[in-house]
C-alpha angles and dihedrals in degrees: 000000000000092000093049091052094053095042091055093045093100093053092047091049093050092050091052091049090054090054092048093049093047102251096150132163093262089094095060093081091057093076123065089218113011091185095057106125124232112265106244099153094122141004089263093053092046096048094042093045093050093049094046096049093046091047088055090052092050093046091049092050090046091055092048093050093043091053091047094046091053091064137056093233118130095212137038117267120242091258092050090049091054092048090049091052091048090054097044093049089064088066089080089061092049090056090055090072091064131075101234095166091114093056111098113252091239091058102040095093091058109027098044093062092042093051092048090054092046090052090050090050090052094049091048092056104044131061115266130201120245112272089242089063093056113090116255129205094282093051093048092050090075097031124107125227101031093235137101125196123206105245114260094011142077092238109125132192109200139179114254106225102184141022131047092316097047113151095030127115109228139168098274121256090238090054092048090053092052097045094102088055093048092047092054089055095053104030091099092056118098123249119262116237109281144077094319092056091046092051091047091052090050090052090049091052093055099038100034089226107133093189094054117148122197094229091051089048091050094050096044102037106065114202090206092070093050089091091058108024116042111249089229090062093047092052092046098053116133113278093243090061090058096053107122119232116183090344103313134079124259093249089053089054090055092048092046093051089049092052092048092049092050090047091051090049090050092053091045089051090053089050093051092046090051091050090051093053091043090054091063090069131230135231096230124061121239132047119333130211090274089070087072092066097080098049090042090052091050091049091051092049099040097036101040121002101048096041092047093048091047088053093047093046089040093229109188142154123051095336090058091050092051092046091048091054092045096047092046093050092045093046097053096038089052090046091052089047090050091049091053093048093044091051091053093047091047090053091050091050091051091049092050095044091051090046093233123163107264093231098038122119091248090055091047091050092051091050092047092050092047091048090051091051090048091051092050092050091046092051091048091051092048091049090051089050090050089052091052089050092052102261111131115239093236090054090051091049091048091050091048090049094051092043092048090051091051091048091047092053093046095046103029092132091053091047090049089053091047090051089047091054090051091052091048091050093049100040094036099202086171141359136220107287096029120127110231139175116219127172093331093318119113126185149105121294109241102172141002110206134178092263108025145005121235119218127189106216127214091261089055097253120137118232125190113206121188111248092231089060091049093052091051095045134077108261119198111199104207092180092066094057112119090202139012120238116226124195123188134174109206110199120202129180123275093241092064109122119239095244092053091046091053092044090050092051091047090050091053090051091051096048089051088053092047096046109101098222101045127101106249094198101051116050138106130200116175142148094254115172151000106244127199091260105005149042106249125218113192114216120189122172140143130239118215098218134129105227146012094266092057090044093056091047095051093041088055091051092052092048092051090051091051089050091052092045091054091054091046094050093041098244120147125209119237130222128199112278130180130184127206114220120187122204128188119212115233111242131189093274097034122202092310091062089071094243114131111212120210116261116241111206119213129182112228123178108241097202128235119002133189125225 
């Protein structure tokens, strides 16, 4: 839904502009068949059709201006407005005779109309052959190549061989691209007798400018302001305000600068408003809804205000090209930015609505998924922007592929950690709050991020372990244990009688059975080994407790019972004891010979000892 909205933004904007400029449906009844296509079956049909339709536009505008000039009214009457709309709507048909495929999509709304008017100005100032001398369909059927050039010019009409308009003869794309150059060469020539000269004379009568050119009048007399500023005033502006600089008049420069300043203030106001709301603080980390204000303000300015004002002010030439590039880049970058922010806010809303812990794996997975969707939408928007700016989609994809490969090689460790976090979130070997043992490290999981996992150890230190290392290591989740295994070696003295030893072992078995938190099915108590200084009884049992604190408490209770049982049975616990015994070797003279032999120490186990 989001993508569809942005992809149709251009069509919605164009429709709104038509409403603002007064292009209503009242003109539809003027044509017998409004859907009748332009005849482009041959160079003759194309040239003749373009001249005839543009002559109709000029004659219609001449009648409207003549009727308006004959009165003292400041504004057009309703009938004059309808006739003006009927004439201007035919401009869409005039554009159909030209191959505008080489004009960037972002510039077609502006340049197509300008180039059509420039072509009309050229044809009205140079000699043209009779229509009968221009090849028709039958003549072009045997001609090679399928192109006809207007005599004495570089204006070509060529056959389109591929694409949606294949089989039509159109003013060539190369010619359309060079029309501004051709117009500059002929603009000093006078008009030939005909509708163009009549319209020019009518303009001159109203404005008092005897050097008035129709194209200059079109580019410096915006129809959009005719509802606010009387056309008579616009045509009667001082001559210095109509001087063209870089393709637009001086007064248009003033109006354009004013619009851009207001737009900049609007965006700055959105920024300040967002800062004010951000200063109040929020409970959840990350961007809040106020972060949407800046991209929304940029979208409003770049997607609506600036294009509409440029249409109303009829900004053309080089300034319009620069503005079109800037507004397109700003519009789609802000849209991509908005998509990323909206994805993050949506994830936060889902986490809060489901009452999930903010740092839990489920919350992290939801945020990761939303961020991925936001990135996909942002990339799609940027690709659409690149297409509008004239960069083929496959080139953009290839560039993204090469760039992604370079990033992957440069940041493979970071990507490995990111992939590790995804695996942890999907497989969920542990959760935040679980006690785990990992590569000799034991502690409680405090956070699982996109790069590392933080663990609070038993001595209260915080360790950050890369997620890639966690995925490739053996993780023991102590929190998921249903019972805790306990292993004891009870050491008694060597002088303990057999009957007491057996009674002591039986007593330990019984107290394990009687203890409320021990597993009655899985335990072992056996005389297991002869130690160096003790008889060893191996005790293995399991405690059915939930956490380490409960384990320590119940282990203590079992140990105290074993201690009491030993006193009751009369068994004493042993502790390690060693005795040093010195021996003197007997020599030839012995001790009586007065020779002291060196002592050789030797460690000999003495056997059981009592404390």
